[in-house]
Steps between C-alpha positions, in 0.01 A plus 500: 500500500265209561181532697506377859249259650480436873380144563374413848423146612585305814539174308868474389431274199235735361723802562789335318288389204341845463840665517635270229191536279493880514876541455479271197226731366746790531395669825714588801362314803526580869354264760331527839399216729240675711288813514750697706776433244268625223441830678872543568592416139248747357625769737858441376416502128154511345457208257314522171267218609435289811389137507354421842407170659183558700600282794838601644637551849567849641211665310285315250507589133160661549641726776803589288282577199286733709806675645654550157178655372481738798845647429495756215854406383394140443136536403557449127727194522316203345439217748429141396360289781621140464321260730347159555185676620287472189153568634315798356489670839881481531543643152254780575686580823833526316355719228317720753826559686664620181647200319535552125467127422432178689662170397422173679743219578575270337563746223603478139847650460406627156186663638696668779761641261220623272335671798830670588552610139147639489589723795860590408539430132782281371822495702739769387 
């Protein structure tokens, strides 16, 4: 059974491209368009990894990251923050809230897949 990645972004074109890219790499992909959808999706079925946009409606990626880390059932799920906020202070905030990795937009698709594989291993 393939590993599941929950991708959250409020930009439809980015969501679609990430879904395509990660499915092509062999992962099962679920999507969320805002922070509330992420929390609902994780409650329904815990993914193997979460990719979070930092700036989303109905709870920012930072808020969602913090909530996931506060819940023991979800504490160990790797979280990759994916955001246009590339300043050091934004990166430090994401990492302090519990992100496993921080990737800035625009991003290299190869780099993102490598980051996912570093956290999950190759798709099974």
